[in-house]
N, C-alpha and C positions, 0 to 999 in steps of 0.2 A: 644773260647773267645766270639764270637758273641752269643752263646747260654747262657752263663753266664750273659752277658749284658742284653739280653732280659728277662731273669729270674729276674734279679735285678730290671728292669723297672716295671715288673708286680708286684713284691713285694712292690715296692715304691708306685705305684698308688693304690694298694689294701690297704696299710696302711693309705694312705691319705683318701681314701673313708671310711674306718672303723673309723678313727678319726672323720670325719665329722658326720657320722651316730651316733657315740657315743655322740658327743657334742650336736647334735639335740635332742637325747633321753634324755640326762641329763638336757637340757634346758626346756624340756616339763614336768618335774616332779616337783610337789610341795615339799617343805621342811618343816618338822615338826620343830617348834621352841618353843612351850610351851605346857604343859599339866596341866590340873587342875582336881582335884577329888572332887566330891560332899561331903558335910559334913558327911554323913553316909556311904561314900565309896561305893555307888551303881552305880554312873554315872561318866563318864570321858568326858571332853571336850578337844579336841586337836586343837591347833591353827597351821595353815600351812601358810607359805609364798607362795604367788602365784608364779607359774612357770614363767620363763622368757617370754614365749609366752603370758600367761595371763597378765603379767605386760605390755606388748606392747599394748594389747587391752585396758587396764585400765591405760593408760599413765598419766592421770590426778590425780591418787591416789598417795599419798605420801608413804603409806604402804599398798599395796594391799595384802589382806590375806583372808582366809576363815576358817571356823570352822566345826568340825565334833563332833557329840554327840554320845557316845557309852554307852551301858549298860555293866558293867564290868563282871558280872557273870550271865548268859553265855555271852560271848563276842558277842555283837550285835550292828551293826550300826543303830542308830535310826534316824539320819538325817545329812545332809550336807548343809551348807549355800552357797549362791552365794558369789562371790568375792566382798568384801567391803573394804573401807578404814579404817583400824584400827588405824591410827595415832591419838593419844589422844582419842581413842574410843574403849577401850578394857576391860572395867570393866565387871566383871562376877557376875551375880545375879542368885541365886538358888531359884526360886519361886516354891518349890515342895509341898507346902501344898495346899489342895483344898481351894478355887475353881480355883486358877490360874493355877497350874501345868505347869509351863514353865521354861525354862532356857534362860536367856537373856545375850548376849555378846554385850556390848556397846549399841549404839542406833539402830544399823542396823540389828542385828542377833537375832532372837527369835525362839526357838524350842518350839512349843506348844504341848499340850496333852501328856506331859511326865507323866508316871505313878508315883504315890507317892513312896518314898523310902521304906516306911513301913506303914501299916494301923493303928496300935495302938500306934505309937510312940508319945511322947510329941512334941509340936511345938518347932521349932528351935528358938534360940534367934536371934534378928536382926543382931547381929555381925557375925553370921554364914551364914546368907542369903545374906547380902550385904557387899561389901568390906569396 
């Protein structure tokens, strides 16, 4: 009976420890909450909610988040922003025509020197570039 009790204590404390580790790991991971594709479907911007730990660091932000810019084919990460406050600040602008060549998310995130989607394409209308 004593052996069974000791074994159950070990299992109990191990499950508590694994639960804590799992909770900390889950709290340290950002969560994807939105994706946007460029007008010619060459680039993708992913919006992530800041992890719980990042939210503690940026406690004064109402909506702490960051963005990642990817080239779709081949799948390539082109850039990742810092954590910014996206509360009322998440408009997406595709400035992919020379000389600007940038992707802007709100006021705080700008991915510069983004290659054009194609070289001989006609210019996009303003409705495709700005929201």
